[in-house]
DSSP file (Angstrom, degrees, kcal/mol; ACC not computed):
  #  RESIDUE AA STRUCTURE BP1 BP2  ACC     N-H-->O    O-->H-N    N-H-->O    O-->H-N    TCO  KAPPA ALPHA  PHI   PSI    X-CA   Y-CA   Z-CA
    1    1 A M              0   0    0      0, 0.0    23,-3.2     0, 0.0     2,-0.3   0.000 360.0 360.0 360.0 159.4   -4.5   -3.9   14.8
    2    2 A G  E     -A   23   0A   0     21,-0.3     2,-0.4     2,-0.0    21,-0.2  -0.974 360.0 -96.3 169.2-171.8   -8.0   -3.6   13.3
    3    3 A E  E     -A   22   0A   0     19,-1.9    19,-2.6    -2,-0.3     2,-0.4  -0.995  23.6-159.2-132.8 136.0  -10.3   -4.8   10.7
    4    4 A G  E     -A   21   0A   0     -2,-0.4     2,-0.4    17,-0.2    17,-0.2  -0.935   4.3-169.3-111.4 142.8  -11.1   -3.1    7.4
    5    5 A V  E     -A   20   0A   0     15,-2.0    15,-2.8    -2,-0.4     2,-0.4  -0.997  10.3-150.5-129.2 121.9  -14.3   -3.8    5.4
    6    6 A W  E     -A   19   0A   0     -2,-0.4     2,-0.4    13,-0.2    13,-0.2  -0.804   6.3-166.6 -92.6 138.1  -14.7   -2.6    1.7
    7    7 A T  E     -A   18   0A   0     11,-2.4    11,-2.3    -2,-0.4     2,-0.5  -0.998   9.2-176.0-121.2 116.2  -18.0   -1.8    0.3
    8    8 A I  E     +A   17   0A   0     -2,-0.4     9,-0.2     9,-0.2    -2,-0.0  -0.969  13.2 155.7-124.8 129.6  -18.0   -1.4   -3.5
    9    9 A S  E     -A   16   0A   0      7,-2.8     7,-3.3    -2,-0.5    -2,-0.0  -0.971  44.7 -86.8-148.9 158.0  -21.2   -0.3   -5.3
   10   10 A P  E     -A   15   0A   0      0, 0.0     2,-0.3     0, 0.0     5,-0.3  -0.358  42.7-171.0 -66.2 151.6  -22.2    1.4   -8.5
   11   11 A A  E >   -A   14   0A   0      3,-2.0     3,-1.4     1,-0.1     5,-0.0  -0.931  36.2-105.9-134.1 162.7  -22.4    5.1   -8.6
   12   12 A E  T 3  S+     0   0    0     -2,-0.3    -1,-0.1     1,-0.3     4,-0.0   0.911 122.6  37.5 -51.6 -45.0  -23.7    7.7  -11.1
   13   13 A A  T 3  S-     0   0    0     -3,-0.0     2,-0.3     2,-0.0    -1,-0.3   0.289 135.1 -70.9 -99.0   8.1  -20.3    8.7  -12.1
   14   14 A G  E <  S-A   11   0A   0     -3,-1.4    -3,-2.0     2,-0.0     2,-0.3  -0.821  91.4  -6.2 148.1-104.0  -18.7    5.1  -12.0
   15   15 A T  E     -A   10   0A   0     -2,-0.3     2,-0.5    -5,-0.3    -7,-0.0  -0.985  48.2-149.7-133.3 138.2  -17.9    3.2   -8.8
   16   16 A R  E     -A    9   0A   0     -7,-3.3    -7,-2.8    -2,-0.3     2,-0.4  -0.951  15.7-173.3-109.4 130.2  -18.2    4.1   -5.1
   17   17 A A  E     -A    8   0A   0     -2,-0.5     2,-0.4    -9,-0.2    -9,-0.2  -0.996   1.1-174.7-127.2 127.9  -15.7    2.4   -2.8
   18   18 A V  E     -A    7   0A   0    -11,-2.3   -11,-2.4    -2,-0.4     2,-0.5  -0.977   7.9-161.1-128.7 128.7  -16.0    2.8    0.9
   19   19 A L  E     -A    6   0A   0     -2,-0.4     2,-0.6   -13,-0.2   -13,-0.2  -0.956   2.5-166.4-117.5 119.8  -13.5    1.5    3.5
   20   20 A E  E     -A    5   0A   0    -15,-2.8   -15,-2.0    -2,-0.5     2,-0.6  -0.938  10.7-171.9-108.2 121.3  -14.6    1.2    7.1
   21   21 A W  E     -A    4   0A   0     -2,-0.6     2,-0.6   -17,-0.2   -17,-0.2  -0.952  10.3-164.0-119.3 124.6  -11.7    0.6    9.4
   22   22 A N  E     -A    3   0A   0    -19,-2.6   -19,-1.9    -2,-0.6     2,-0.3  -0.912  14.3-152.6-110.6 113.3  -12.1   -0.2   12.9
   23   23 A I  E     -A    2   0A   0     -2,-0.6     2,-0.5   -21,-0.2   -21,-0.3  -0.654   8.6-161.7 -98.7 144.2   -8.9    0.3   15.0
   24   24 A E        -     0   0    0    -23,-3.2     2,-0.6    -2,-0.3    -2,-0.0  -0.991  10.5-152.7-123.4 113.6   -8.0   -1.6   18.2
   25   25 A V        +     0   0    0     -2,-0.5   -23,-0.0     1,-0.2    -2,-0.0  -0.828  22.4 168.2 -88.8 114.8   -5.3    0.1   20.2
   26   26 A R        +     0   0    0     -2,-0.6     2,-0.5     5,-0.0    -1,-0.2   0.674  44.2  97.5-107.9 -21.4   -3.5   -2.6   22.2
   27   27 A K     >  -     0   0    0      1,-0.1     4,-3.0     2,-0.0     5,-0.2  -0.591  67.3-144.3 -80.6 122.0   -0.4   -0.7   23.5
   28   28 A G  H  > S+     0   0    0     -2,-0.5     4,-2.7     1,-0.2     5,-0.2   0.841  95.6  46.4 -54.4 -42.0   -1.1    0.5   27.0
   29   29 A L  H  > S+     0   0    0      2,-0.2     4,-1.7     1,-0.2    -1,-0.2   0.941 115.2  45.5 -70.5 -45.1    0.8    3.9   26.8
   30   30 A V  H  > S+     0   0    0      2,-0.2     4,-1.3     1,-0.2    -1,-0.2   0.895 113.1  52.7 -64.3 -39.4   -0.8    4.8   23.4
   31   31 A R  H  < S+     0   0    0     -4,-3.0     3,-0.4     1,-0.2    -2,-0.2   0.949 112.5  43.9 -59.4 -50.5   -4.3    3.7   24.9
   32   32 A R  H  < S+     0   0    0     -4,-2.7     4,-0.2     1,-0.2    -1,-0.2   0.784 116.8  46.2 -71.3 -21.7   -3.8    5.9   27.9
   33   33 A L  H >X S+     0   0    0     -4,-1.7     4,-2.7     1,-0.2     3,-1.1   0.632  86.7  93.7 -94.8  -9.5   -2.5    8.9   25.9
   34   34 A T  H 3X S+     0   0    0     -4,-1.3     4,-1.1    -3,-0.4    -1,-0.2   0.858  81.3  51.5 -52.8 -47.6   -5.2    8.7   23.3
   35   35 A P  H 34 S+     0   0    0      0, 0.0    -1,-0.3     0, 0.0    -2,-0.1   0.818 115.8  42.8 -66.2 -22.0   -7.6   11.2   24.8
   36   36 A V  H <4 S+     0   0    0     -3,-1.1     4,-0.2    -4,-0.2    -2,-0.2   0.879 120.7  41.7 -81.9 -40.5   -4.8   13.8   25.2
   37   37 A L  H  X S+     0   0    0     -4,-2.7     4,-2.4     1,-0.2     5,-0.2   0.370  81.8 107.7 -92.0   6.7   -3.3   13.1   21.7
   38   38 A R  H  X S+     0   0    0     -4,-1.1     4,-3.1     1,-0.2    -1,-0.2   0.898  79.0  49.0 -49.7 -47.8   -6.7   12.8   19.9
   39   39 A P  H  > S+     0   0    0      0, 0.0     4,-2.9     0, 0.0    -1,-0.2   0.929 111.3  49.2 -61.2 -42.6   -6.3   16.1   18.0
   40   40 A L  H  > S+     0   0    0     -4,-0.2     4,-2.4     2,-0.2    -2,-0.2   0.885 112.0  48.3 -62.5 -39.5   -2.8   15.2   16.9
   41   41 A F  H  X S+     0   0    0     -4,-2.4     4,-2.8     2,-0.2     5,-0.2   0.975 112.3  50.5 -62.4 -52.9   -4.1   11.8   15.6
   42   42 A A  H  X S+     0   0    0     -4,-3.1     4,-2.8    -5,-0.2     5,-0.2   0.951 111.7  47.1 -52.6 -54.6   -7.0   13.5   13.8
   43   43 A W  H  X S+     0   0    0     -4,-2.9     4,-2.5     1,-0.2    -1,-0.2   0.917 113.2  48.0 -50.9 -46.9   -4.6   16.0   12.1
   44   44 A N  H  X S+     0   0    0     -4,-2.4     4,-2.5     2,-0.2    -1,-0.2   0.870 110.5  52.1 -67.5 -35.0   -2.2   13.3   11.1
   45   45 A H  H  X S+     0   0    0     -4,-2.8     4,-3.4     2,-0.2    -1,-0.2   0.954 110.7  48.5 -55.0 -51.9   -5.1   11.3    9.7
   46   46 A G  H  X S+     0   0    0     -4,-2.8     4,-2.0    -5,-0.2    -2,-0.2   0.895 112.0  47.8 -54.5 -46.9   -6.2   14.3    7.7
   47   47 A W  H  X S+     0   0    0     -4,-2.5     4,-1.8    -5,-0.2    -1,-0.2   0.886 112.6  49.4 -63.6 -43.2   -2.7   14.9    6.4
   48   48 A A  H  X S+     0   0    0     -4,-2.5     4,-2.3     1,-0.2    -2,-0.2   0.947 111.8  48.1 -66.6 -45.4   -2.2   11.2    5.4
   49   49 A M  H  X S+     0   0    0     -4,-3.4     4,-2.5     1,-0.2    -2,-0.2   0.861 110.2  50.4 -69.8 -29.5   -5.5   11.0    3.6
   50   50 A A  H  X S+     0   0    0     -4,-2.0     4,-2.0     2,-0.2    -1,-0.2   0.873 110.9  49.4 -74.7 -33.0   -5.0   14.2    1.6
   51   51 A R  H  X S+     0   0    0     -4,-1.8     4,-1.8     2,-0.2    -2,-0.2   0.919 113.1  48.3 -62.4 -42.2   -1.5   12.9    0.5
   52   52 A G  H  X S+     0   0    0     -4,-2.3     4,-2.5     2,-0.2     5,-0.2   0.919 111.1  50.2 -68.4 -41.1   -3.1    9.6   -0.5
   53   53 A L  H  X S+     0   0    0     -4,-2.5     4,-2.4     1,-0.2    -1,-0.2   0.918 110.2  50.6 -64.8 -39.4   -5.9   11.4   -2.4
   54   54 A A  H  X S+     0   0    0     -4,-2.0     4,-2.1     1,-0.2    -1,-0.2   0.874 111.2  48.5 -65.3 -36.4   -3.4   13.5   -4.2
   55   55 A S  H  X S+     0   0    0     -4,-1.8     4,-2.2     2,-0.2    -2,-0.2   0.869 113.0  46.7 -66.2 -46.4   -1.4   10.4   -5.2
   56   56 A I  H  X S+     0   0    0     -4,-2.5     4,-2.0     2,-0.2    -2,-0.2   0.810 110.9  51.1 -69.1 -33.2   -4.4    8.6   -6.4
   57   57 A A  H  X S+     0   0    0     -4,-2.4     4,-3.3    -5,-0.2    -2,-0.2   0.945 110.3  50.9 -61.5 -51.0   -5.6   11.6   -8.4
   58   58 A A  H  X S+     0   0    0     -4,-2.1     4,-2.3     1,-0.2    -2,-0.2   0.942 111.4  47.6 -54.0 -49.5   -2.1   11.9  -10.0
   59   59 A L  H  X S+     0   0    0     -4,-2.2     4,-1.2     1,-0.2    -1,-0.2   0.923 112.6  49.8 -60.0 -40.5   -2.3    8.1  -11.0
   60   60 A A  H  X S+     0   0    0     -4,-2.0     4,-1.1     1,-0.2     3,-0.2   0.886 109.2  52.3 -69.3 -37.5   -5.9    8.6  -12.4
   61   61 A A  H >< S+     0   0    0     -4,-3.3     3,-0.5     1,-0.2    -1,-0.2   0.930 108.6  48.9 -65.1 -40.7   -4.8   11.6  -14.5
   62   62 A R  H 3< S+     0   0    0     -4,-2.3    -1,-0.2     1,-0.2    -2,-0.2   0.749 107.3  57.5 -68.9 -19.3   -1.9    9.7  -16.0
   63   63 A A  H 3< S+     0   0    0     -4,-1.2    -1,-0.2    -3,-0.2    -2,-0.2   0.764  82.8 104.6 -77.3 -26.7   -4.2    6.8  -16.9
   64   64 A Q    <<        0   0    0     -4,-1.1    -3,-0.0    -3,-0.5    -4,-0.0  -0.363 360.0 360.0 -61.0 128.7   -6.4    9.1  -18.8
   65   65 A P              0   0    0      0, 0.0    -1,-0.2     0, 0.0    -3,-0.1   0.445 360.0 360.0 -62.4 360.0   -6.1    8.7  -22.7
């Protein structure tokens, strides 16, 4: 669970979009293991974000005339 807030503003090269996502962990086991698993969670987040960026870049490249 969590809440996400988008902030979209003009930027020199186009548009800047920032997502602030605040996570709330409700499952007891995950909550207790978070301090130990934090490096794994951080690695997984970096991996997922890199894949998302690559996908968005590919879509943007195909959209170019």
